[in-house]
C-alpha positions in Angstrom: -15.8 7.1 -29.7 -15.6 10.6 -28.3 -13.8 13.8 -29.0 -12.0 14.6 -25.7 -10.1 17.7 -24.6 -7.3 16.7 -22.2 -5.8 19.6 -20.3 -2.2 19.1 -19.1 -1.8 16.6 -22.0 2.0 16.9 -22.0 2.4 16.1 -18.3 3.0 12.8 -16.5 -0.5 11.5 -16.3 -1.9 13.6 -19.2 0.5 12.2 -21.8 -0.2 8.6 -20.7 -3.9 9.3 -20.9 -3.6 10.9 -24.3 -1.8 7.8 -25.6 -4.4 5.4 -24.1 -7.4 7.4 -25.6 -5.8 7.5 -29.0 -5.0 3.8 -28.9 -8.7 3.0 -28.4 -9.9 5.2 -31.1 -10.9 8.5 -29.5 -10.2 11.9 -31.0 -8.0 13.9 -28.6 -7.4 17.6 -28.4 -4.4 18.1 -26.1 -3.9 21.4 -24.2 -0.7 22.4 -22.4 1.3 25.5 -21.8 4.7 23.7 -21.4 5.1 25.4 -18.0 8.7 25.7 -16.8 8.0 24.1 -13.4 10.2 21.3 -14.9 12.0 21.1 -18.2 9.5 21.7 -21.1 11.7 19.4 -23.3 10.5 16.5 -21.1 6.9 17.4 -21.7 7.5 17.7 -25.4 9.1 14.3 -25.4 6.1 12.9 -23.6 3.9 13.9 -26.5 6.2 12.8 -29.3 4.1 9.7 -30.1 0.8 11.4 -29.9 1.9 14.2 -32.2 2.3 11.6 -35.0 -1.2 10.4 -34.6 -3.9 11.6 -37.1 -6.5 11.8 -34.4 -4.5 14.1 -32.1 -4.6 17.9 -32.2 -2.4 20.0 -29.9 -3.2 23.5 -28.7 -0.7 25.5 -26.6 -2.5 27.8 -24.1 -2.4 28.8 -20.5 -5.4 28.2 -18.3 -5.0 31.7 -16.9 -5.7 33.3 -20.3 -9.5 33.6 -20.1 -9.9 34.7 -23.7 -7.6 32.1 -24.9 -9.5 29.3 -23.0 -12.7 30.4 -24.6 -11.0 30.2 -28.0 -9.7 26.8 -27.2 -13.1 25.4 -26.4 -14.7 26.9 -29.5 -12.0 25.4 -31.6 -11.9 22.0 -29.9 -15.6 21.5 -29.7 -15.2 18.5 -27.3 -17.8 16.0 -26.2 -16.1 16.0 -22.8 -13.1 17.4 -21.0 -10.6 15.6 -18.8 -9.0 18.4 -16.7 -5.5 17.4 -15.4 -3.6 20.7 -15.9 -2.5 22.2 -12.6 0.3 23.5 -10.6 1.3 20.4 -8.6 3.4 19.7 -5.5 2.9 20.5 -1.8 6.2 22.0 -1.0 6.5 24.4 -4.0 3.0 25.6 -3.3 4.1 27.0 0.1 6.7 29.1 -1.7 4.5 30.2 -4.5 0.9 30.2 -3.3 -0.2 33.0 -5.6 0.5 31.1 -8.8 -1.2 28.0 -7.4 -4.3 30.0 -6.8 -4.1 31.6 -10.3 -3.7 28.3 -12.1 -5.6 25.8 -10.0 -8.6 28.0 -9.0 -8.7 30.8 -11.6 -7.6 28.6 -14.4 -10.2 26.0 -13.6 -12.9 28.7 -13.4 -11.9 29.9 -16.9 -12.2 26.4 -18.2 -15.6 25.9 -16.6 -16.9 29.2 -18.1 -15.6 28.3 -21.5 -17.2 24.8 -21.3 -20.6 26.3 -20.5 -20.3 28.8 -23.3 -19.8 26.1 -25.9 -22.4 23.7 -24.4 -19.9 21.0 -23.3 -21.2 19.7 -20.0 -19.2 16.6 -19.2 -16.1 17.0 -17.1 -13.6 14.6 -15.3 -11.5 16.6 -12.9 -8.2 15.3 -11.6 -8.0 16.2 -7.9 -5.8 14.9 -5.1 -5.8 13.0 -1.8 -4.1 16.1 -0.3 -7.6 17.6 0.2 -8.1 15.3 3.1 -5.5 17.2 5.1 -3.8 15.9 8.3 -7.0 15.4 10.4 -8.6 12.5 8.5 -7.7 9.0 9.6 -6.9 6.5 6.8 -8.4 4.9 4.9 -9.9 8.1 3.6 -13.5 8.0 2.4 -15.1 10.5 0.0 -17.5 11.6 2.8 -14.6 12.5 5.1 -14.1 16.2 6.0 -12.0 18.0 3.5 -12.0 21.5 4.8 -8.7 21.6 6.7 -6.0 21.6 4.0 -2.4 21.9 5.2 -0.8 23.3 2.0 -1.8 25.9 -0.6 -1.8 23.1 -3.2 -4.4 21.1 -1.3 -6.5 24.3 -0.6 -6.5 25.2 -4.3 -7.5 21.7 -5.5 -10.3 21.6 -2.9 -11.4 25.1 -4.0 -11.5 23.8 -7.6 -13.6 20.8 -6.6 -16.1 23.2 -5.0 -16.2 25.3 -8.2 -17.0 22.2 -10.2 -19.9 21.3 -7.8 -21.2 24.9 -8.1 -21.2 24.6 -11.9 -23.0 21.3 -11.6 -25.6 23.0 -9.5 -26.0 26.1 -11.6 -25.4 24.9 -15.1 -26.1 21.2 -15.1 -22.4 20.3 -15.5 -22.0 16.5 -15.2 -18.8 16.0 -13.3 -16.6 13.4 -11.7 -13.9 14.6 -9.3 -11.2 12.0 -8.9 -8.9 12.2 -5.9 -5.5 10.7 -7.0 -3.3 9.1 -4.3 0.5 9.5 -4.9 0.8 8.5 -8.6 4.1 7.1 -9.9 5.4 5.4 -12.9 7.2 6.1 -16.2 7.3 9.8 -17.1 6.8 10.8 -13.4 7.9 14.4 -12.8 11.6 14.6 -11.9 11.0 16.3 -8.5 8.6 13.7 -7.2 10.0 11.4 -4.5 10.4 8.1 -6.4 12.0 9.7 -9.4 14.2 11.9 -7.4 15.3 9.2 -5.0 16.1 6.8 -7.9 18.3 9.3 -9.6 20.1 10.1 -6.3 20.7 6.4 -5.7 22.1 5.9 -9.2 24.4 8.8 -8.6 25.6 7.4 -5.3 24.2 10.3 -3.4 22.2 10.2 -0.1 18.4 10.1 0.0 16.8 13.0 2.0 14.4 11.3 4.4 12.1 13.8 6.2 10.9 12.7 9.6 11.3 9.2 11.0 10.6 7.4 7.7 7.5 5.9 9.2 5.0 8.2 7.3 3.2 6.2 4.8 1.5 6.7 1.4 -0.9 4.9 -0.9 1.4 4.7 -3.9 -0.7 4.3 -7.1 0.8 3.1 -10.4 -0.1 5.3 -13.3 -1.8 2.5 -15.3 -4.3 2.0 -12.4 -5.0 5.7 -12.3 -5.6 5.7 -16.1 -8.1 2.9 -15.7 -10.1 4.9 -13.2 -9.9 8.1 -15.2 -11.1 6.4 -18.4 -13.9 4.5 -16.6 -15.1 7.8 -15.1 -15.0 9.5 -18.5 -17.0 6.7 -20.1 -19.8 7.2 -17.5 -22.5 9.9 -17.9 -22.1 10.9 -14.3 -24.3 13.6 -12.8 -21.8 14.5 -10.0 -19.5 12.4 -7.9 -16.2 12.3 -6.0 -14.1 9.2 -6.2 -10.9 8.0 -4.6 -8.3 6.4 -7.0 -5.6 4.6 -5.1 -4.1 1.2 -4.5 -5.7 1.1 -1.0 -2.4 -0.2 0.4 0.1 1.6 2.7 3.9 1.7 2.2 6.1 3.6 4.7 8.8 6.0 3.3 11.5 3.8 4.8 10.1 0.7 3.0 9.7 2.6 -0.2 13.4 3.5 -0.2 14.3 -0.1 0.4 12.1 -1.4 -2.4 13.5 1.2 -4.8 17.1 0.4 -3.7 16.5 -3.4 -4.3 15.1 -2.7 -7.8 18.1 -0.5 -8.7 20.6 -2.9 -7.1 21.8 -0.1 -4.8 22.2 0.1 -1.0 20.5 3.4 -0.2 22.3 6.1 1.8 20.0 8.0 4.1 20.2 11.7 5.1 17.8 12.1 8.0 16.0 15.5 8.1 13.2 17.1 10.0 9.5 16.9 9.0 8.5 19.1 6.1 5.8 21.8 6.5 2.6 20.9 4.5 3.2 17.1 4.5 0.6 14.8 6.0 1.7 11.8 8.0 -0.4 9.2 6.2 -2.6 8.6 3.1 -4.6 5.6 2.2 -7.7 5.4 -0.1 -11.0 3.7 0.7 -11.8 2.7 -2.9 -15.1 0.8 -2.2 -17.2 3.6 -3.9 -14.9 3.7 -7.0 -15.1 -0.1 -7.2 -18.9 -0.2 -7.0 -19.7 2.8 -9.2 -16.8 3.0 -11.7 -15.8 -0.6 -11.7 -12.3 0.5 -10.7 -9.9 -2.3 -9.8 -6.2 -1.5 -9.2 -3.8 -4.2 -10.3 -0.2 -3.2 -9.8 1.4 -3.7 -6.4 4.2 -1.4 -5.3 7.0 -3.9 -6.0 5.9 -4.5 -9.5 5.2 -0.8 -10.2 8.7 0.1 -8.9 10.2 -2.6 -11.1 8.4 -1.1 -14.2 9.5 2.5 -13.2 13.1 1.4 -12.8 13.1 -0.3 -16.2 11.8 2.9 -17.8 14.3 5.1 -15.9 17.3 3.0 -16.9 16.2 3.3 -20.6 15.7 7.0 -20.4 18.9 8.0 -18.4 21.4 9.4 -20.8 
């Protein structure tokens, strides 16, 4: 097994990944800065199990601290890095573009430089379907144009992808860039749609529905994302970009109904105008990921929502 540095290890996807890697016998060094984008207590709770594991080490550091990142890599001495730490979210990025650039671009650059310094040349980078923008027609393929982002979040993640390629070209970095499609499941960030909608429904409050409700997303259950991430990490890739999604489309209106049924609630809808930065549709062409990574998503939206609701009801105080 390998020694793996997971950045963003206290977050939604990162904490699940950490648990999975530890369970199969890897040594994991977790990195997080407990950013206050949402309650740091939630993130600390996400890591509660990992912190009891003898093969887990946690380092608290901010990607923006260049000196600190070099110290982290020298201490961690990883065989490979799975880079999930980022400022996430389309709408908040419109309000705070500077910090998104500092973390997602500048922070990634600091990590890349530190990796090269210590001789670690295997990276799996968590990117996003948002890089495809509004011009691509679903299902999105990795060869589609990704140079017209419609939010600072998308722009910074695409910029980070390009930096990863540059370090592959200049320094021989072996890298896999994984474009995640709307990930959901237990531990999902509280501001994300499914989590937010569920809590509003449980409170008897209306659901804000932006636009007609006919926009659609390729909702991907977290366990399927983890399958793709781990399979990518286990390969000795040279350089590749891969979509990770369910490859199925669900409208916003249908999502609300599926969630309401799982909660036993009749949703109340508050109709609102389209939001800036949102794209009308996402859907992944996963043929490349299936062929090269052996990726095979398993969890349909109805089952995934059922699992999420079961977790939420257990966690609601």
